[in-house]
C-alpha positions as protocol buffer text, in pm:
chain_id: "A"
residue {
  index: 1
  type: UNK
  ca { x: 2030 y: -3717 z: -2468 }
}
residue {
  index: 2
  type: UNK
  ca { x: 2390 y: -3817 z: -2532 }
}
residue {
  index: 3
  type: UNK
  ca { x: 2498 y: -3456 z: -2488 }
}
residue {
  index: 4
  type: UNK
  ca { x: 2323 y: -3433 z: -2150 }
}
residue {
  index: 5
  type: UNK
  ca { x: 2469 y: -3766 z: -2040 }
}
residue {
  index: 6
  type: UNK
  ca { x: 2823 y: -3669 z: -2141 }
}
residue {
  index: 7
  type: UNK
  ca { x: 2786 y: -3333 z: -1963 }
}
residue {
  index: 8
  type: UNK
  ca { x: 2688 y: -3488 z: -1631 }
}
residue {
  index: 9
  type: UNK
  ca { x: 2954 y: -3759 z: -1666 }
}
residue {
  index: 10
  type: UNK
  ca { x: 3226 y: -3501 z: -1724 }
}
residue {
  index: 11
  type: UNK
  ca { x: 3089 y: -3288 z: -1438 }
}
residue {
  index: 12
  type: UNK
  ca { x: 3109 y: -3587 z: -1203 }
}
residue {
  index: 13
  type: UNK
  ca { x: 3460 y: -3674 z: -1319 }
}
residue {
  index: 14
  type: UNK
  ca { x: 3584 y: -3317 z: -1276 }
}
residue {
  index: 15
  type: UNK
  ca { x: 3427 y: -3305 z: -928 }
}
residue {
  index: 16
  type: UNK
  ca { x: 3619 y: -3619 z: -832 }
}
residue {
  index: 17
  type: UNK
  ca { x: 3941 y: -3469 z: -967 }
}
residue {
  index: 18
  type: UNK
  ca { x: 3894 y: -3143 z: -776 }
}
residue {
  index: 19
  type: UNK
  ca { x: 3788 y: -3295 z: -444 }
}
residue {
  index: 20
  type: UNK
  ca { x: 4015 y: -3598 z: -458 }
}
residue {
  index: 21
  type: UNK
  ca { x: 3935 y: -3962 z: -395 }
}
residue {
  index: 22
  type: UNK
  ca { x: 3739 y: -3966 z: -71 }
}
residue {
  index: 23
  type: UNK
  ca { x: 3388 y: -4036 z: 55 }
}
residue {
  index: 24
  type: UNK
  ca { x: 3257 y: -3680 z: 20 }
}
residue {
  index: 25
  type: UNK
  ca { x: 3356 y: -3659 z: -347 }
}
residue {
  index: 26
  type: UNK
  ca { x: 3197 y: -3998 z: -408 }
}
residue {
  index: 27
  type: UNK
  ca { x: 2871 y: -3886 z: -246 }
}
residue {
  index: 28
  type: UNK
  ca { x: 2865 y: -3566 z: -449 }
}
residue {
  index: 29
  type: UNK
  ca { x: 2978 y: -3709 z: -784 }
}
residue {
  index: 30
  type: UNK
  ca { x: 2823 y: -4058 z: -780 }
}
residue {
  index: 31
  type: UNK
  ca { x: 2518 y: -3968 z: -574 }
}
residue {
  index: 32
  type: UNK
  ca { x: 2398 y: -3613 z: -625 }
}
residue {
  index: 33
  type: UNK
  ca { x: 2535 y: -3531 z: -971 }
}
residue {
  index: 34
  type: UNK
  ca { x: 2460 y: -3874 z: -1118 }
}
residue {
  index: 35
  type: UNK
  ca { x: 2110 y: -3869 z: -965 }
}
residue {
  index: 36
  type: UNK
  ca { x: 2025 y: -3527 z: -1103 }
}
residue {
  index: 37
  type: UNK
  ca { x: 2174 y: -3630 z: -1436 }
}
residue {
  index: 38
  type: UNK
  ca { x: 1951 y: -3936 z: -1451 }
}
residue {
  index: 39
  type: UNK
  ca { x: 1640 y: -3727 z: -1393 }
}
residue {
  index: 40
  type: UNK
  ca { x: 1741 y: -3453 z: -1637 }
}
residue {
  index: 41
  type: UNK
  ca { x: 1824 y: -3717 z: -1899 }
}
residue {
  index: 42
  type: UNK
  ca { x: 1451 y: -3794 z: -1943 }
}
residue {
  index: 43
  type: UNK
  ca { x: 1349 y: -3428 z: -1963 }
}
residue {
  index: 44
  type: UNK
  ca { x: 1361 y: -3404 z: -2348 }
}
residue {
  index: 45
  type: UNK
  ca { x: 1131 y: -3708 z: -2376 }
}
residue {
  index: 46
  type: UNK
  ca { x: 883 y: -3558 z: -2130 }
}
residue {
  index: 47
  type: UNK
  ca { x: 884 y: -3222 z: -2310 }
}
residue {
  index: 48
  type: UNK
  ca { x: 811 y: -3394 z: -2643 }
}
residue {
  index: 49
  type: UNK
  ca { x: 532 y: -3596 z: -2481 }
}
residue {
  index: 50
  type: UNK
  ca { x: 365 y: -3289 z: -2330 }
}
residue {
  index: 51
  type: UNK
  ca { x: 401 y: -3100 z: -2658 }
}
residue {
  index: 52
  type: UNK
  ca { x: 231 y: -3384 z: -2844 }
}
residue {
  index: 53
  type: UNK
  ca { x: -53 y: -3406 z: -2593 }
}
residue {
  index: 54
  type: UNK
  ca { x: -102 y: -3028 z: -2603 }
}
residue {
  index: 55
  type: UNK
  ca { x: -111 y: -3038 z: -2982 }
}
residue {
  index: 56
  type: UNK
  ca { x: -373 y: -3314 z: -2981 }
}
residue {
  index: 57
  type: UNK
  ca { x: -586 y: -3125 z: -2729 }
}
residue {
  index: 58
  type: UNK
  ca { x: -557 y: -2798 z: -2919 }
}
residue {
  index: 59
  type: UNK
  ca { x: -669 y: -2949 z: -3248 }
}
residue {
  index: 60
  type: UNK
  ca { x: -967 y: -3117 z: -3081 }
}
residue {
  index: 61
  type: UNK
  ca { x: -856 y: -3467 z: -3172 }
}
residue {
  index: 62
  type: UNK
  ca { x: -820 y: -3577 z: -2810 }
}
residue {
  index: 63
  type: UNK
  ca { x: -1185 y: -3507 z: -2730 }
}
residue {
  index: 64
  type: UNK
  ca { x: -1300 y: -3712 z: -3030 }
}
residue {
  index: 65
  type: UNK
  ca { x: -1097 y: -4013 z: -2929 }
}
């Protein structure tokens, strides 16, 4: 998760450097890139959760509970 967070932080910083310090770069870097980064940051947790649920359903343990 730290790797994903650092990637989107560096992507936002480089976007601000390329576009300059104006409103458009702030909308893109602080709004769009940071928003997508926040959603993608939870993706590993969701994948692990779905893998665990699928494993419990496959073994038949979920139906017994």
